[in-house]
C-alpha positions, -999 to +999 in steps of 0.1 A: +702-513+143+689-478+141+675-452+165+637-451+169+635-489+163+615-510+188+635-539+205+625-574+195+600-592+217+619-621+233+616-643+264+648-647+283+653-678+305+668-665+337+678-681+371+669-660+401+677-665+438+648-678+458+655-679+496+626-703+500+647-730+483+670-747+506+704-762+498+735-751+479+716-740+448+687-717+459+678-706+424+647-711+403+639-705+366+621-673+358+612-662+323+616-625+317+604-607+285+617-577+267+588-558+282+598-569+317+632-553+313+624-523+291+588-511+293+583-478+310+620-472+317+650-454+302+679-478+303+714-484+290+717-518+273+752-530+264+761-563+248+795-579+246+811-611+233+812-631+265+812-633+302+846-636+318+864-623+287+892-597+293+879-564+278+844-572+291+855-580+326+883-554+330+868-523+313+833-524+300+813-541+327+832-524+356+829-491+339+792-492+338+789-506+373+811-479+388+794-451+370+758-462+378+750-432+401+762-408+374+740-426+348+711-425+372+715-387+377+713-384+339+679-401+338+688-438+335+666-462+354+687-493+349+718-507+332+717-541+316+745-562+303+735-588+277+756-616+263+751-648+244+757-669+275+733-689+296+719-677+329+743-699+349+773-683+333+759-648+335+749-652+372+784-665+381+800-637+362+778-611+380+788-627+413+825-627+405+823-590+395+804-582+427+777-564+408+754-542+428+740-520+400+743-536+366+718-564+359+728-592+336+706-606+309+713-641+295+707-645+258+717-682+259+704-691+224+712-657+209+676-651+199+676-614+210+711-608+195+701-624+162+670-602+159+690-572+168+713-580+138+743-583+160+749-621+161+783-630+147+804-661+145+835-661+167+847-696+157+882-682+152+883-680+190+864-711+197+834-691+210+807-700+184+779-676+179+783-644+200+772-608+202+790-580+184+799-553+210+774-525+212+755-503+236+722-484+234+701-460+253+666-475+252+634-456+263+603-477+268+616-504+245+626-481+217+663-474+208+670-437+215+708-438+208+730-465+193+767-472+198+782-500+177+818-510+174+832-506+139+839-536+116+809-559+123+818-592+108+821-629+115+854-641+129+868-606+133+905-609+141+902-580+166+878-570+194+871-533+188+862-514+219+855-477+223+821-468+207+802-488+233+823-477+263+806-463+293+825-431+288+810-427+253+775-435+264+779-410+293+791-383+269+759-387+248+737-385+279+755-354+292+753-338+257+716-345+254+709-334+290+725-300+282+703-294+252+671-275+262+638-292+254+619-276+226 
């Protein structure tokens, strides 16, 4: 993926809480499009191999969650975490992480991830097709800045993490905020 590239148009199948539904599962299906998430906003999008996995749950997701106000002060309207997991898994993970700021996007079939060129096989871990770890600053659906972990490959024996970290994305935002507009 390169900067100045428009995100692919995808429909994400999400489950949202609906208090008008009674019972133990008060959720309904709601389709959301790329435009619903990204149009007219400047956001951070980060994608990772899977919900409930160690690096994702211990560092990357909590890092973005905890720094939300600082990201917001630097002109970010929303932070999205995308993974090739279904909406049930993503919602349960968001609940277990007690997310208040980061919104999760389920890419259950990997359509968005495939079109981003970031779908990899992780059969060596028993995961199947998953996302390579990356982050992006996206303005009105167009990639402004791209942060991809090195070594993109199927069945990578390692899980590189650093380029797509919240600290690295924050450094970019601080640097660009300090540059006077022309």
